C-alpha positions in Angstrom: 0.0 0.0 0.0 2.9 2.3 0.6 4.5 1.7 -2.8 2.3 4.1 -4.8 3.0 6.9 -2.2 6.7 6.3 -2.4 6.7 6.2 -6.2 4.6 9.3 -6.4 7.0 11.1 -4.1 10.0 10.2 -6.3 8.0 11.3 -9.4 7.2 14.6 -7.9 10.8 15.3 -6.8 12.1 14.3 -10.3 9.6 16.7 -11.9 10.7 19.4 -9.6 14.3 19.2 -10.6 13.8 18.6 -14.3 12.1 20.5 -17.1 9.8 17.7 -18.2 6.3 19.1 -19.2 4.6 16.0 -17.8 5.3 12.6 -16.2 3.3 9.4 -16.2 3.3 6.3 -14.0 1.3 3.1 -13.6 0.4 1.9 -10.1 -2.1 -0.6 -8.7 -4.6 2.3 -8.6 -4.3 3.0 -12.3 -2.3 5.2 -14.7 -1.7 8.8 -14.0 -0.7 11.5 -16.4 0.6 14.8 -14.9 0.9 17.7 -17.3 2.6 20.0 -14.9 1.6 23.5 -15.9 2.7 27.0 -14.7 -0.8 28.3 -14.4 -1.5 31.0 -11.9 -4.5 29.3 -10.5 -3.8 27.4 -7.3 -7.1 25.6 -6.6 -7.4 22.0 -7.7 -10.2 22.9 -10.1 -7.8 25.1 -12.1 -5.0 22.5 -12.5 -5.0 20.2 -15.5 -4.6 16.6 -14.3 -6.0 13.2 -15.4 -5.9 10.2 -13.2 -7.7 6.9 -13.6 -9.6 6.1 -11.5 -9.2 9.0 -9.0 -7.9 12.4 -10.1 -8.5 14.2 -6.8 -5.6 12.4 -5.2 -3.0 13.8 -7.5 -4.3 17.3 -8.4 -2.5 18.7 -5.3 0.8 17.5 -6.9 0.1 19.6 -10.1 -0.9 22.5 -7.9 2.3 22.2 -5.9 4.3 22.2 -9.0 2.6 25.3 -10.3 3.1 27.0 -6.9 6.7 26.1 -6.4 7.7 27.8 -9.6 6.9 31.1 -7.9 7.9 30.5 -4.2 11.0 30.9 -2.1 13.1 27.8 -1.3 11.4 27.4 2.2 7.9 27.8 0.8 8.8 25.5 -2.1 9.8 22.7 0.2 6.7 23.2 2.4 4.4 23.1 -0.7 6.0 19.8 -1.8 5.7 18.2 1.6 2.1 19.4 1.9 1.3 17.8 -1.5 2.9 14.5 -0.5 1.1 14.4 2.8 -2.2 15.2 1.0 -1.6 12.3 -1.3 -1.0 10.0 1.7 -4.1 11.3 3.5 -6.4 10.8 0.6 -5.0 7.4 -0.2 -5.7 6.2 3.3 -2.0 5.8 4.4 -1.7 8.6 6.9 -3.8 8.9 10.1 -3.4 10.5 13.5 -3.4 8.5 16.7 -7.2 9.2 17.0 -7.7 7.6 13.5 -8.4 11.0 11.8 -6.9 11.8 8.4 -4.8 14.8 9.0 -2.1 16.6 7.0 0.6 17.8 9.4 1.8 20.4 6.9 -1.6 22.2 7.1 -0.9 23.1 10.7 2.1 25.3 9.7 0.3 26.9 6.7 0.3 30.5 8.1 4.0 30.2 9.1 5.5 29.5 5.8 3.1 31.2 3.4 4.7 34.6 3.7 6.2 34.7 0.2 6.0 37.4 -2.3 5.5 36.7 -6.0 8.5 37.4 -8.2 8.3 40.9 -9.6 6.8 42.4 -6.5 10.0 43.6 -4.8 10.1 46.0 -2.0 11.9 49.3 -2.7 15.3 49.3 -1.0 15.8 51.9 1.7 19.0 53.7 0.7 20.6 56.9 1.8 22.1 59.2 -0.8 25.6 60.5 -0.4 24.6 63.6 1.5 22.4 61.6 4.0 25.3 59.1 4.4 27.6 62.0 5.4 25.0 63.2 7.9 24.8 59.8 9.4 28.5 59.6 9.8 28.6 62.9 11.5 25.9 61.9 13.8 27.7 58.7 14.8 30.7 60.7 16.0 28.5 61.9 18.8 27.7 58.4 20.0 29.7 56.0 22.1 32.7 54.5 20.4 31.1 51.0 20.3 28.1 52.2 18.2 30.3 54.5 16.2 32.6 51.6 15.3 29.8 49.2 14.5 27.8 51.4 12.2 30.9 52.8 10.5 32.2 49.3 9.8 28.9 48.5 8.0 29.0 51.7 6.0 32.7 51.2 5.1 32.5 47.4 4.2 28.9 46.7 3.3 28.8 43.7 5.7 25.5 42.5 7.1 24.6 43.3 10.7 24.8 39.7 11.8 28.3 39.4 10.2 29.4 42.5 12.1 28.2 41.1 15.4 30.0 37.8 14.6 33.4 39.5 14.2 36.3 38.5 16.5 39.6 40.4 17.0 41.5 37.5 15.4 39.6 38.3 12.1 41.4 41.6 11.8 44.7 41.7 9.9 46.2 45.0 11.0 49.1 44.9 8.5 46.8 44.3 5.5 44.0 46.4 6.9 41.6 43.6 6.2 38.8 41.8 8.0 37.9 38.2 7.5 34.2 37.7 7.5 33.7 34.0 8.3 30.7 33.8 10.7 27.2 35.2 11.2 25.5 35.9 14.5 21.8 34.8 14.5 19.1 35.4 17.1 16.0 33.3 17.0 12.9 34.2 19.2 13.0 32.5 22.6 16.4 31.0 21.9 19.9 32.1 22.8 22.0 33.8 20.2 24.3 31.5 18.2 27.1 31.9 15.6 27.2 29.9 12.4 29.2 29.9 9.2 28.1 31.9 6.2 25.4 30.1 4.2 27.3 30.3 1.0 31.0 30.1 0.0 30.9 33.6 -1.3 29.9 34.8 2.2 33.3 33.8 3.5 35.3 36.8 2.3 37.8 39.6 3.1 36.9 43.3 3.2 39.3 46.2 3.7 39.3 49.3 5.7 41.0 52.7 5.6 43.7 54.2 7.9 41.0 56.3 9.6 39.0 53.2 10.3 42.1 51.5 11.6 42.6 54.3 14.1 39.0 54.0 15.2 39.3 50.2 15.6 42.5 50.5 17.6 40.9 53.0 19.9 37.8 50.8 20.3 40.1 47.8 21.1 41.7 49.8 24.0 38.2 50.6 25.3 37.2 46.9 25.1 40.5 45.8 26.9 39.8 48.3 29.7 36.2 47.0 30.1 37.2 43.4 30.1 39.9 43.9 32.7 37.6 46.0 34.9 34.4 44.0 34.8 35.5 40.5 33.7 38.8 40.5 35.6 40.8 39.1 32.7 42.6 40.3 29.6 41.1 40.8 26.2 41.9 37.9 23.8 42.0 37.4 20.1 39.0 35.0 20.4 36.8 37.7 21.9 34.0 39.2 19.8 34.4 42.8 18.8 30.9 43.5 20.0 30.7 41.2 23.0 27.9 40.8 25.6 29.5 42.0 28.9 30.2 39.1 31.2 29.7 36.4 28.6 31.5 34.9 25.6 28.6 35.7 23.3 28.1 38.4 20.7 25.7 41.2 21.1 22.2 40.7 19.6 21.8 42.3 16.2 18.5 43.8 17.2 20.2 45.8 19.9 21.9 47.8 17.1 18.7 48.0 15.1 17.0 49.7 18.1 20.0 52.0 18.7 20.2 53.0 15.1 16.5 54.1 15.1 17.2 56.3 18.2 20.2 57.9 16.4 18.1 58.7 13.3 15.3 60.2 15.4 17.7 62.3 17.6 19.5 63.8 14.6 16.4 64.4 12.4 17.5 61.7 9.8 15.1 59.8 7.6 13.1 57.4 9.8 12.5 54.8 7.1 16.2 53.8 7.1 17.5 50.9 9.1 20.8 49.1 9.7 20.6 47.1 6.5 20.1 50.4 4.6 23.8 51.1 5.4 24.8 48.0 3.5 22.6 49.0 0.6 24.0 52.5 0.7 27.6 51.2 0.6 26.9 49.1 -2.4 25.0 51.8 -4.2 27.7 54.4 -3.7 30.4 51.9 -4.8 28.5 51.2 -8.0 27.7 54.9 -8.6 31.4 55.6 -8.2 32.3 53.3 -11.0 33.2 50.1 -9.2 32.6 47.1 -11.4 29.7 44.7 -10.5 32.0 41.7 -9.9 34.0 43.5 -7.3 30.9 44.8 -5.5 29.4 41.3 -5.5 32.6 40.0 -3.9 32.6 42.7 -1.2 28.9 42.1 -0.4 29.3 38.3 -0.4 26.9 37.6 -3.3 27.5 34.3 -5.0 26.7 35.7 -8.4 27.2 39.2 -9.8 23.7 38.9 -11.3 22.3 39.1 -7.7 24.1 42.4 -7.3 22.7 43.6 -10.7 19.2 42.6 -9.7 19.2 44.3 -6.3 21.1 47.5 -7.3 19.8 48.3 -10.7 18.8 51.8 -9.6 22.5 52.5 -8.8 23.4 52.3 -12.5 21.2 55.2 -13.5 24.1 57.6 -13.3 26.3 55.3 -15.4 23.5 54.8 -17.9 23.1 58.5 -18.4 26.9 59.0 -18.9 27.0 56.0 -21.3 24.1 57.4 -23.3 25.7 60.9 -23.4 29.0 59.4 -24.5 27.5 57.4 -27.4 25.4 60.3 -28.6 28.3 62.6 -28.5 30.5 60.2 -30.4 27.9 59.8 -33.1 26.9 63.5 -33.0 23.2 62.8 -32.7 
């Protein structure tokens, strides 16, 4: 009885990773033909499927295929699992302890269905050069910890979790480089933890100026004093730059998110900006300054330059105008 369910699971996964327009299979229940379409309609009634003798069991698979073409990886996996469990429930192979047919994937429906369709992208919150200068000026009136943190993100374009995950051993003072090799993550109701970057491109080196070096050295002296005074020990290379006092844990990224909002409000800066806006701002200013896309992608930790192009298309407006003016001037048109 389990064989049709297993075979259908294999069939669905194969169709997910191939470009076949349809698949067919014969089981004890009959022959199924699945013309997987990319229709926008998600209900069973709008998905073309033929199954003998029961089409209702498999229509969810066609619907799942149509949905997964437009979902994120998390939602795609959930849709696939939901389709598989639906097939098991309707086939009489999956029951709860109470003997009720129940799809466990349905219970998490509100949690994963938070996707946005492709093409409906939120506008990036980016500060222009003048606003960026005002932010930098405002940071100089804050404590050296927050000044260092936010200036590092502006200067290097790293993510807030990556900045929280930095250790003193990651800094090469001679080369003025920082090795970004970990990310601090905080999940609700759980302790903060540190993990490796999710992609190979995320493990990278970024570089800082002599002015940033002076700020970092001054901040290290401050950290050494605090560690000796309150923790009764010396600062080590394995300590986090932004460490939670009295613990060997990094500070929570949301702490800096909250502080940044206070800084914006206190200095009359645009309230729609956030910490991640500093990363977007760094990337946009680099592109507007003429830095090639591959270099910017490497600094940001993007696996493909196409990702950078897709996110920061607006930053090329200045370059497009210059290119158009150069072409028309050369052709005298």
